[in-house]
C-alpha positions as CSV (number, residue, x, y, z in Angstrom):
1,M,0.0,0.1,0.0
2,G,2.9,2.4,0.9
3,I,4.3,1.8,-2.6
4,L,1.0,2.4,-4.3
5,T,0.4,5.5,-2.4
6,A,4.0,6.8,-3.3
7,V,3.3,6.0,-7.0
8,T,-0.1,7.8,-6.7
9,D,1.5,10.8,-5.2
10,I,4.1,10.9,-7.9
11,D,1.3,10.7,-10.6
12,S,-0.6,13.4,-9.0
13,E,2.3,15.7,-8.8
14,Y,3.3,15.1,-12.5
15,L,-0.7,15.6,-13.3
16,L,-0.8,18.6,-11.4
17,S,2.5,20.2,-12.9
18,G,1.4,18.9,-16.3
19,G,-2.0,20.7,-16.0
20,A,-0.4,23.8,-14.7
21,I,2.0,23.9,-17.8
22,T,-1.1,23.2,-20.2
23,L,-3.3,26.0,-18.4
24,V,-0.2,28.5,-18.7
25,A,0.1,27.5,-22.3
26,V,-3.6,27.9,-23.1
27,L,-3.7,31.3,-21.4
28,L,-0.6,32.4,-23.4
29,A,-2.2,31.4,-26.6
30,V,-5.5,33.2,-26.0
31,S,-4.0,36.3,-24.6
32,W,-0.9,36.5,-27.0
33,P,-2.8,38.9,-29.4
34,T,-3.5,41.2,-26.5
35,L,0.1,40.9,-25.1
36,A,1.6,41.6,-28.4
37,D,-0.4,44.8,-28.9
38,E,1.4,45.9,-25.9
39,F,4.8,45.6,-27.2
40,C,6.2,48.5,-29.2
41,Y,8.5,48.5,-32.2
42,R,12.2,48.7,-31.1
43,Q,13.4,50.4,-34.4
44,F,10.9,53.3,-34.4
45,P,10.9,56.3,-32.0
46,L,7.9,56.1,-29.5
47,V,6.0,59.4,-29.0
48,G,3.6,59.9,-26.1
49,K,4.9,57.7,-23.6
50,N,7.3,58.6,-20.8
51,P,10.4,56.6,-20.1
52,W,9.2,55.7,-16.5
53,E,5.9,54.4,-17.7
54,F,5.8,50.5,-17.6
55,F,2.2,50.1,-18.9
56,N,0.8,51.7,-22.0
57,G,-2.5,52.9,-20.4
58,P,-1.3,56.5,-19.9
59,A,0.0,56.7,-23.5
60,R,-3.2,55.4,-24.9
61,A,-5.0,58.1,-22.9
62,R,-2.8,60.8,-24.3
63,W,-3.5,59.5,-27.7
64,A,-7.2,59.6,-27.2
65,R,-7.3,63.2,-26.1
66,S,-4.3,64.7,-27.9
67,A,-3.6,62.8,-31.1
68,E,-2.9,65.8,-33.2
69,E,-0.4,67.2,-30.8
70,L,1.4,63.9,-30.5
71,I,1.6,63.7,-34.3
72,I,2.9,67.2,-34.8
73,H,5.5,66.8,-32.0
74,G,6.8,63.6,-33.6
75,C,7.0,65.3,-37.1
76,Q,8.6,68.4,-35.5
77,Q,11.4,66.2,-34.1
78,G,12.2,65.4,-37.7
79,Y,11.1,61.8,-37.5
80,K,9.8,60.6,-41.0
81,V,8.3,57.3,-39.4
82,F,7.5,57.1,-35.6
83,Q,5.1,55.2,-33.6
84,V,2.3,56.1,-31.0
85,M,0.2,53.8,-28.6
86,T,-3.5,53.8,-29.8
87,G,-6.5,51.9,-28.5
88,I,-5.9,49.0,-30.8
89,A,-2.0,48.6,-30.9
90,P,1.1,50.5,-31.8
91,M,0.4,52.6,-34.9
92,L,3.1,54.0,-37.2
93,I,2.9,57.6,-38.3
94,L,4.4,58.4,-41.6
95,D,5.4,62.0,-42.7
96,P,3.4,63.4,-45.6
97,S,6.6,63.3,-47.8
98,L,6.1,59.5,-48.0
99,A,2.4,59.7,-49.1
100,D,3.3,59.4,-52.8
101,S,5.5,56.3,-52.3
102,I,2.8,54.3,-50.4
103,K,-0.5,55.7,-52.0
104,N,-1.0,52.8,-54.4
105,H,1.3,50.2,-52.8
106,P,-0.2,46.7,-53.4
107,D,1.1,45.4,-50.1
108,L,-0.5,48.0,-47.9
109,S,-4.1,47.1,-47.4
110,F,-6.9,49.4,-46.6
111,V,-9.4,46.6,-46.4
112,E,-7.2,44.8,-43.7
113,N,-6.9,48.2,-41.7
114,V,-10.8,48.3,-41.7
115,K,-11.2,44.7,-40.6
116,Q,-8.6,45.2,-37.6
117,V,-9.5,48.8,-36.6
118,F,-13.4,48.5,-37.2
119,F,-14.0,44.8,-36.8
120,S,-15.9,44.6,-40.1
121,D,-16.0,40.9,-40.2
122,H,-18.3,40.8,-37.3
123,D,-22.0,40.8,-37.2
124,G,-23.4,44.3,-36.9
125,F,-20.2,45.9,-38.2
126,Q,-20.4,44.8,-41.7
127,G,-21.4,48.5,-42.9
128,F,-17.6,48.9,-42.8
129,S,-17.1,46.1,-45.1
130,V,-18.4,47.9,-48.2
131,V,-14.9,49.5,-48.7
132,S,-13.6,46.0,-49.9
133,H,-12.4,46.2,-53.6
134,D,-13.9,42.9,-54.5
135,N,-17.2,44.3,-53.6
136,V,-19.9,45.8,-55.9
137,F,-19.9,49.1,-53.8
138,I,-16.7,50.7,-55.2
139,D,-17.9,49.8,-58.8
140,V,-21.4,51.5,-58.4
141,V,-20.0,54.7,-56.5
142,K,-17.0,55.2,-58.9
143,G,-19.4,54.4,-61.8
144,K,-23.2,54.9,-62.0
145,L,-23.5,57.2,-59.0
146,T,-21.0,59.7,-60.2
147,Q,-21.8,59.5,-63.7
148,S,-25.4,60.0,-63.0
149,T,-24.7,63.4,-61.3
150,N,-25.7,65.4,-64.2
151,K,-29.4,64.0,-64.5
152,L,-29.7,64.2,-60.5
153,V,-28.7,67.8,-60.0
154,G,-32.2,69.2,-60.8
155,P,-34.2,66.5,-58.8
156,L,-31.6,66.7,-55.9
157,S,-32.0,70.4,-55.7
158,R,-35.9,70.3,-55.7
159,K,-35.4,67.7,-52.8
160,A,-33.1,70.1,-51.1
161,A,-35.5,73.0,-51.2
162,E,-38.1,70.9,-49.5
163,I,-35.7,69.5,-46.8
164,V,-34.3,73.1,-46.0
165,N,-37.8,74.3,-45.5
166,E,-38.5,71.5,-43.2
167,Q,-35.4,71.5,-41.3
168,F,-35.3,75.3,-41.0
169,P,-38.8,76.7,-40.8
170,P,-39.1,80.3,-41.9
171,S,-38.8,82.8,-39.2
172,E,-38.2,86.6,-39.1
173,E,-36.5,86.2,-35.7
174,W,-33.1,84.8,-34.9
175,E,-33.7,81.2,-33.9
176,P,-31.1,79.0,-32.2
177,Y,-30.1,75.7,-33.7
178,Y,-27.9,73.1,-32.4
179,I,-26.4,73.0,-35.9
180,N,-24.3,69.7,-35.4
181,C,-27.6,68.0,-34.5
182,M,-29.4,69.4,-37.8
183,G,-26.6,69.0,-40.3
184,T,-26.3,65.2,-40.3
185,P,-30.1,64.4,-40.6
186,T,-30.2,67.2,-43.5
187,I,-27.6,65.3,-45.3
188,A,-29.1,62.1,-44.5
189,M,-32.4,62.9,-46.3
190,L,-30.8,64.4,-49.3
191,A,-28.4,61.4,-49.6
192,A,-31.4,58.8,-49.2
193,Y,-33.1,60.6,-52.0
194,N,-30.0,60.3,-54.1
195,F,-29.2,56.8,-53.3
196,L,-32.8,55.1,-52.6
197,G,-35.5,57.5,-54.2
198,D,-38.3,59.5,-52.6
199,R,-40.2,56.7,-50.9
200,I,-37.2,55.7,-48.6
201,S,-36.1,59.3,-48.2
202,R,-39.5,60.1,-46.5
203,S,-39.2,57.0,-44.2
204,K,-38.4,58.1,-40.5
205,A,-37.3,54.5,-39.7
206,W,-34.6,54.6,-42.6
207,L,-33.5,58.1,-41.7
208,N,-33.2,56.8,-38.1
209,I,-30.8,54.1,-39.3
210,A,-28.9,56.3,-41.5
211,V,-28.1,58.9,-38.8
212,N,-27.9,56.7,-35.6
213,Y,-26.2,53.5,-37.2
214,T,-23.0,55.5,-37.8
215,M,-23.0,56.9,-34.2
216,D,-24.0,53.6,-32.5
217,V,-21.5,51.4,-34.6
218,H,-18.6,53.7,-33.9
219,A,-19.5,53.6,-30.1
220,A,-19.6,49.9,-30.4
221,V,-16.1,50.0,-31.9
222,Q,-14.7,52.1,-29.1
223,V,-16.2,49.5,-26.7
224,L,-14.5,46.6,-28.4
225,R,-11.1,48.4,-28.4
226,F,-11.1,48.5,-24.7
227,W,-11.7,44.7,-24.4
228,P,-8.6,42.2,-24.6
229,S,-8.9,40.4,-28.1
230,F,-9.6,37.0,-26.3
231,L,-12.5,38.4,-24.6
232,R,-14.0,40.3,-27.5
233,P,-16.4,37.4,-28.6
234,L,-18.2,37.9,-25.2
235,A,-18.3,41.7,-25.6
236,L,-19.9,41.1,-29.1
237,R,-22.5,38.7,-27.9
238,F,-23.6,40.4,-24.4
239,H,-22.6,44.2,-24.6
240,P,-25.5,46.4,-25.5
241,A,-23.3,48.6,-27.9
242,P,-22.8,45.9,-30.6
243,A,-26.5,44.7,-30.0
244,K,-27.5,48.1,-31.1
245,A,-25.6,48.0,-34.2
246,R,-27.0,44.6,-35.1
247,A,-30.5,45.9,-34.5
248,H,-29.9,48.6,-36.9
249,L,-28.9,46.2,-39.7
250,R,-32.0,43.9,-39.0
251,A,-34.2,47.1,-39.3
252,A,-32.4,48.0,-42.6
253,R,-33.1,44.6,-44.1
254,K,-36.7,44.8,-43.4
255,I,-37.0,48.3,-45.0
256,I,-34.9,47.4,-48.1
257,F,-36.6,44.0,-48.8
258,H,-40.0,45.7,-48.3
259,E,-38.9,48.3,-50.9
260,L,-37.7,45.7,-53.3
261,E,-41.0,43.8,-53.2
262,K,-43.0,47.1,-53.7
263,R,-41.1,47.7,-57.0
264,K,-41.8,44.2,-58.2
265,Q,-45.4,44.8,-57.7
266,D,-45.3,48.4,-59.2
267,P,-46.5,48.2,-62.9
268,E,-44.1,51.1,-63.7
269,Y,-41.1,48.9,-62.6
270,H,-39.3,47.2,-65.3
271,P,-36.4,44.8,-64.3
272,S,-34.3,45.5,-67.2
273,T,-34.0,49.2,-66.4
274,G,-35.6,49.8,-63.1
275,F,-35.7,53.1,-61.2
276,E,-32.6,55.1,-61.4
277,D,-31.2,54.7,-58.0
278,S,-28.6,52.7,-56.3
279,L,-30.7,49.6,-55.6
280,D,-30.9,48.9,-59.3
281,W,-27.2,49.9,-60.0
282,F,-25.9,47.7,-57.3
283,R,-28.0,44.8,-58.7
284,E,-26.6,45.4,-62.1
285,A,-22.9,45.8,-60.9
286,A,-23.2,42.7,-58.8
287,A,-23.5,40.6,-62.1
288,G,-23.9,37.3,-60.1
289,R,-21.5,38.2,-57.3
290,E,-22.8,37.6,-53.8
291,W,-23.9,40.7,-52.0
292,D,-26.1,41.9,-49.1
293,V,-28.3,44.7,-50.3
294,A,-29.0,46.1,-47.0
295,V,-25.5,46.1,-45.8
296,I,-24.4,47.9,-48.8
297,Q,-27.1,50.5,-48.5
298,V,-26.2,50.9,-44.7
299,G,-22.6,51.2,-45.6
300,L,-23.3,53.7,-48.2
301,S,-25.1,55.6,-45.4
302,L,-22.3,55.2,-43.0
303,V,-19.4,56.4,-45.3
304,S,-21.4,59.4,-46.8
305,T,-23.8,60.8,-44.2
306,H,-21.5,61.3,-41.2
307,T,-18.4,62.7,-43.0
308,T,-20.5,64.7,-45.5
309,G,-22.6,66.0,-42.6
310,Q,-19.6,67.1,-40.7
311,L,-18.0,69.1,-43.6
312,F,-21.5,70.6,-44.3
313,V,-22.0,71.7,-40.8
314,N,-18.5,73.0,-40.4
315,T,-18.8,75.1,-43.5
316,M,-22.0,76.6,-42.2
317,V,-20.2,77.5,-38.9
318,D,-17.3,79.0,-40.7
319,L,-19.7,81.2,-42.7
320,A,-21.3,82.1,-39.3
321,A,-17.9,83.0,-37.9
322,Y,-16.8,84.8,-41.2
323,P,-20.0,86.4,-42.5
324,E,-18.3,88.6,-45.0
325,Y,-18.2,85.6,-47.4
326,M,-21.9,85.2,-47.7
327,E,-22.6,88.1,-50.1
328,P,-19.7,87.2,-52.3
329,L,-21.1,83.5,-52.5
330,R,-24.5,84.8,-53.2
331,E,-23.0,87.0,-56.0
332,E,-21.3,84.1,-57.5
333,I,-24.5,82.1,-57.6
334,R,-26.4,84.8,-59.1
335,A,-23.8,85.2,-62.0
336,V,-23.8,81.5,-62.6
337,L,-27.6,81.1,-62.6
338,E,-27.9,84.0,-65.1
339,E,-25.4,82.2,-67.4
340,D,-26.9,78.8,-67.1
341,G,-30.5,79.8,-66.8
342,C,-30.8,77.1,-64.0
343,L,-28.8,75.0,-61.6
344,K,-27.1,72.2,-63.5
345,Q,-23.9,70.2,-63.0
346,S,-21.8,72.6,-65.0
347,S,-23.2,75.3,-62.7
348,L,-21.7,73.6,-59.7
349,A,-18.5,73.3,-61.2
350,K,-18.5,77.0,-62.0
351,L,-18.7,78.0,-58.1
352,K,-15.2,78.5,-57.6
353,L,-15.5,80.7,-54.5
354,M,-17.9,78.1,-52.9
355,D,-15.5,75.3,-53.8
356,S,-12.7,77.3,-52.2
357,V,-14.7,78.0,-49.1
358,I,-15.6,74.5,-48.5
359,K,-11.8,73.3,-49.0
360,E,-10.7,75.9,-46.5
361,T,-13.2,74.6,-44.0
362,Q,-11.9,71.0,-44.8
363,R,-8.2,72.2,-44.3
364,L,-8.7,73.7,-41.1
365,N,-11.4,71.2,-39.6
366,P,-10.9,67.9,-41.3
367,G,-12.6,64.8,-40.0
368,E,-9.2,63.3,-38.9
369,T,-5.6,64.3,-38.1
370,A,-4.2,61.6,-40.1
371,S,-5.1,59.9,-43.4
372,M,-4.3,56.8,-45.5
373,H,-4.9,54.0,-43.1
374,R,-3.1,50.9,-44.1
375,V,-1.9,47.4,-42.8
376,A,1.3,46.0,-44.3
377,T,0.7,42.6,-45.6
378,R,4.4,41.9,-45.9
379,D,7.7,43.8,-45.0
380,I,8.0,47.0,-47.1
381,K,11.1,49.1,-47.7
382,L,10.3,52.8,-48.2
383,P,12.4,55.1,-50.4
384,N,14.1,56.3,-47.4
385,G,15.4,52.9,-46.5
386,V,12.9,52.4,-43.6
387,V,11.4,49.1,-43.5
388,I,7.7,48.7,-42.4
389,P,7.2,45.4,-40.7
390,R,4.5,42.9,-41.9
391,R,1.2,43.3,-40.0
392,A,2.0,46.9,-39.0
393,N,-0.7,49.5,-38.8
394,L,0.1,52.9,-40.4
395,M,-1.4,56.2,-41.3
396,V,0.0,59.4,-42.7
397,S,0.0,62.6,-40.8
398,S,-2.0,65.6,-42.5
399,H,-0.2,68.3,-40.6
400,W,1.0,69.8,-43.9
401,R,-2.5,71.4,-44.1
402,K,-1.1,74.0,-41.5
403,D,2.4,74.3,-42.7
404,P,3.5,78.1,-43.1
405,T,6.0,77.0,-45.9
406,I,2.9,75.6,-47.9
407,Y,-0.1,78.0,-47.0
408,S,0.6,81.6,-45.9
409,D,-1.1,82.4,-42.5
410,P,-2.1,78.8,-42.1
411,E,-4.2,79.4,-38.9
412,V,-6.2,82.0,-40.7
413,F,-9.5,81.1,-42.6
414,D,-9.2,82.4,-46.0
415,G,-12.0,81.6,-48.2
416,Y,-10.5,83.0,-51.3
417,R,-7.2,80.8,-50.7
418,F,-7.8,77.9,-53.2
419,M,-9.6,80.2,-55.6
420,K,-6.4,82.3,-55.9
421,M,-4.3,79.1,-56.1
422,R,-6.5,77.8,-59.0
423,D,-5.8,81.1,-60.8
424,Q,-2.2,80.2,-61.2
425,P,-1.0,78.6,-64.4
426,G,-1.3,74.8,-64.5
427,E,-3.0,74.7,-60.9
428,E,-6.7,74.8,-62.2
429,T,-7.4,71.2,-60.9
430,R,-5.0,70.6,-58.3
431,H,-6.7,72.9,-55.8
432,Q,-10.3,71.8,-56.3
433,L,-12.2,70.5,-53.3
434,T,-12.4,67.0,-54.8
435,T,-8.7,66.7,-55.6
436,P,-6.7,65.1,-52.8
437,T,-3.1,65.9,-52.4
438,P,-0.5,65.2,-49.7
439,E,-1.0,68.7,-48.5
440,Q,-4.7,68.2,-47.9
441,M,-6.1,64.7,-47.5
442,G,-9.7,65.5,-46.2
443,F,-10.8,62.9,-48.6
444,G,-7.9,60.5,-48.3
445,Y,-5.1,60.1,-50.9
446,G,-4.3,57.7,-53.6
447,E,-6.0,54.5,-54.7
448,H,-8.3,54.7,-51.6
449,A,-9.3,58.2,-51.7
450,C,-13.1,58.7,-51.1
451,P,-15.0,57.5,-54.3
452,G,-18.0,59.4,-53.3
453,R,-16.4,62.8,-52.8
454,F,-17.8,64.2,-56.0
455,I,-21.3,63.4,-54.8
456,A,-20.5,64.8,-51.2
457,A,-19.2,68.0,-52.9
458,N,-22.5,68.4,-55.0
459,L,-24.8,67.7,-52.1
460,I,-23.1,70.4,-50.0
461,K,-23.0,72.9,-52.6
462,I,-26.7,72.4,-53.6
463,L,-27.8,72.9,-49.9
464,L,-25.7,75.9,-49.4
465,A,-27.2,77.6,-52.5
466,H,-30.5,77.2,-51.0
467,L,-29.4,78.3,-47.5
468,L,-27.7,81.3,-48.5
469,F,-30.7,82.8,-50.5
470,K,-33.3,81.9,-48.0
471,Y,-31.5,82.6,-44.7
472,D,-28.9,84.6,-42.7
473,W,-27.0,82.9,-39.9
474,K,-24.4,83.9,-37.4
475,L,-22.8,83.0,-34.1
476,P,-24.3,84.0,-30.9
477,E,-23.0,87.5,-29.6
478,G,-19.5,87.5,-28.4
479,Q,-18.6,83.8,-29.5
480,K,-15.7,82.9,-31.7
481,R,-15.5,80.1,-34.2
482,P,-15.6,76.9,-32.1
483,S,-12.7,74.5,-32.1
484,S,-13.1,70.7,-33.0
485,I,-13.0,68.2,-30.2
486,P,-10.3,65.5,-30.6
487,M,-11.2,61.9,-30.0
488,G,-8.1,60.1,-30.9
489,P,-7.4,61.0,-34.7
490,D,-10.9,62.2,-35.2
491,L,-11.9,65.8,-35.0
492,L,-15.4,66.4,-34.2
493,L,-17.6,69.5,-34.0
494,D,-19.0,69.8,-30.2
495,K,-22.7,69.0,-30.3
496,S,-23.5,72.0,-28.0
497,V,-22.4,74.4,-30.9
498,V,-25.4,76.9,-31.5
499,I,-26.0,79.2,-34.4
500,L,-28.7,81.6,-34.9
501,I,-30.8,81.6,-38.2
502,K,-33.5,83.9,-39.6
503,S,-35.2,84.0,-42.9
504,R,-34.2,86.6,-45.4
505,E,-36.1,87.7,-48.7
506,P,-34.7,85.8,-51.6
507,D,-33.4,88.2,-54.2
508,I,-33.4,85.7,-57.0
509,D,-35.9,83.4,-58.6
510,L,-35.9,80.4,-56.5
511,A,-37.3,78.4,-59.4
512,K,-33.8,78.7,-61.0
513,L,-32.3,76.8,-58.0
514,A,-34.9,74.0,-58.1
515,P,-35.6,73.7,-61.9
516,V,-38.5,71.4,-62.8
517,A,-37.5,68.5,-65.3
């Protein structure tokens, strides 16, 4: 018995130690992605973390509240490539001088970045997946949607007149508006009409999705970034933030499928041509490829409504802060309408001052402080000899937009800035709103520059034309132009910003702004 007991004790000892080793191995395996995210690259300078800080929490907090300051500090040190600690992992920041060398690099993946940063492979987050190149989304936005702009300007302008009157009821007194809360729904309604036709653009349920999916899915992304990667499946299943995003997609599927059924039953609907909106264009572009019609439509809202809405609202705020531009803008519109007879696509292209004002707004208040988000799919050697390691996340600083060697008085709002630059020989197209450059990457740069930027520019110009002739607006007495709020690399207008709006007597024939077909 003594020998048997001794053998049993030995077996138990080995069993326990073996079990402990197995447990440690399993824990290391599941937590390795999280642990790896804590490791910085030895070969790149680290900005935003103090030498005495062992953990990365304080550095991540600095990035969340002061990303632009950290990026500018790193670039001012002369670093062409450096790293910061973000909520996901170490992020490489590249100087804008390297933008041209990576803009179309086949081994730098935008799609992989979206998967890692926005969790686009997970249920509820698929709206982000529309940017994939093997997707019908890019085909339609670059093709049909952009090409159809000529025919859409008239109907869009008539819809804009309706939306403006609804969002900003006529008043002879100065009325306060939380403009950030008004701008996105305004763009959402016009974009829905553009993409999906009149029926859905009037659907409150769809507008709720178009406006709130963007906010809720970004909130869910922030939640997941705080969770270790091996615990994210639990957060995805049980946390209310991802559940909200999934609920929006379920509601979107019901609305879109109901619309498709209505179209099948409509005697005016012809499957060969269909109504001229994105539902038909996506079906045609799919050409047998697998696609989720609701996800694509929600994704279209995601990538258009929020970013376009922010640029539209920021432009309105700049005009409130610098009202001296309002009358010159009106005069430009009057002259163009006199020449063209009514508002057309060619008319929008002639609004050079308006184009310049919007671009100046985007220069000073872009949506983010860095652009060109990529993931390296293999080791990449840059022209300066620096090697970007495989799996590294990177983005390019946009600090050139405030570089005094590029722009005179870069901190000053100059609505004529880009109009004057376009007057220089050979510079006509380079300084248009829709032309991305390393100096200004508000719409991205290179192969993955925003494919819908031409549509966004048209929507904003049409809305501003209606607003300028129907209203005056200003900031409350004594207030200066409010600064954007940093949230990591994102720059957002404070939701509490108020502008005062009152009606004015239009001094043009408004029928020219909203021509009947």
